[in-house]
C-alpha positions, 0 to 999 in steps of 0.5 A: 640179710646175711646170716652169720655163725660164729665158732671160736673157743675164746669167749672174748672173741665170740663176744667181740664178733657178736658185737661187731655183727650187731652193729651192721643192719645187713648181718644177722647172728644165728648163733655163737659157739665155742666148738665146731661140734657144738655148732653142727645142730645149728648148721643142720637146721639153718641156712647160714651164709657165712661162718666166722671160724677160728682155726685152733680149737679143741676136738677139731680144728677149724680147717679140718671141720671145714673140710668135713662140710658137704654144704659149705657156706662162705668162711672168714677165718679168725685166728692168731696164727698167720701161717694158716693163710695159704691153706685158707687160700686153697680152701677158697675162704673169703678172708683171713682175720688175724687176731687181734683185729678191730672193727675197721678190719672186720668191716673190710672182711664183710665188704669182701663177703658182700661182693662174693655173695652178690656175684654168687648169691647167698648159697653154699659155694661148695654146691656150685663146685661140688664134683668139680674134678681136680684135673683138666684134659687138654689136647696135645697133638692127636691125644688128650692129656690129663693134667693135675691142677695142683701140679701146674706152675704156670701157663704161657699163651702164644697166639693159638697155643698154650704151653702148660708148665708142670712140675715135671714136664711141659704140655703144648695144646692148640687153644687160646689162653682165654678159653683155657682160663674159663676152665680153671678154678680161682687159684689160677689168675691171669697176670699178663696177656700171655701168662696165667699162674697158679698162685700157691706155686709163686715163689717171689713177688717184686714190682713188675714180675714174679718168680716160679721155680726159677722162671720169671713171669712178667706182671702186666700193668692191666692185671697188676691190681687184680693180682695184688688184690687177690693176694692180699685177700688171703694174706692181709697185712702183708705189703706186696707193693704197688 
């Protein structure tokens, strides 16, 4: 059973989400609230697996509210404004429901949620990553170099070496791309045998390549579907081609 909370200041949206949740036997509605502050007592008393969370609300926005939570359940944003999709991606939300949405689109989001919970269990994702640094150390010659994750553009692997391209420099390290990949958060994705990219740094996407700060990165055929699926998760309705 997936325990759900709805937070939306629009009465119609709360009613619609409550109705959709009631249609699915594996979902249980723990409460529907018109504000994030009003939902706090329920969150403190109950374990919730997912919040259907509006973004633009009085008192505090859904994004700001989410950032205040120490124990963060999965989140599906519900909003009429598509410009928040990138920030939702950076907060690792499950999906982004653009209003108005129908039951089929809601069901698609629930399927994504179910897959995530099957992989991680019905626990707060923040508990698993709490305290995870926003940087990594890589060996460059005889020294260890600290690299801020947000400054990485992409990483290129060549045999036993990787070259990390940041906004202001390149760092070469003696390790494999596969090993480095295990240290990186979900914002980084393998797009080719030789490349990992930081998704928020991607400038353009075409059929078989993408561009980052003027650099052309090929998209490998075996990685393409996974890359496009990840992008579509945070930018629903956008056509990124096949």
